[in-house]
N, C-alpha and C positions, 0 to 999 in steps of 0.2 A: 426408504425415505420416511416412512411413518415413524420408525424407531428413532431416527435422527431428530425429527420434529418433536417427539415426546421428550427426548433428552434435552433439547433446546428449551422447551417449555419449563422443564424442571429447573434448569439453570437460571432462567429468567425469574422464576418464582423465588428461588433461593437468593438471588442477587437483590431482588426488590425487598426482601425481608431484612436485609442488612441495613445498618445505619449509614448515614451519608459518608462518614469518614471511611468506613470499611468498604463501601461501594467504590469510593474513589481509589482506595489502595488496591482493590482488585482490578478495576477497569483500566486505570491509567497505564500500567505496564503493557497491557494488551494493545491499547490504542497507540501508545508510543512505538511499540514494535511494528505494528501495521503501518504507521506513518513513515517510519524509517525504511521499511521494505519498499513501500510505494515510491519514496524519494529516490532510493538507490536504483530501482527499476526505471523510473522516468529519466534519471540522470544518464543511465546507459543508453536508453533509446534515443533521447535527444542528442546526446554526444555523438552517437553513430550517425544520426540523421544529419547533423551539422557537418561531420566529416565527409559524408557522401556528397552533400551540396557543394562543399569546397572543392572536392575532387572533380565534380562535374563542371564547376565554374572554371577551374584551371584547365581542363581539357578544351573548353570552349575558347578560352583566351589563347591557348597554344595553337589552336586550329586557325586563328585569324592571322 
């Protein structure tokens, strides 16, 4: 864990030494990729949750 934290500190130091435009060019693709991955994950989880709720609701209506 210590080696990872040392690596991360060196990355932060390198990134903070860059100019604003260079920082933006480096950070934005990473942030956008993370945001896209989280959106795809949430879409799948929520889609499956809604599907399960509809299935449960249909079972309840069929039982009545």
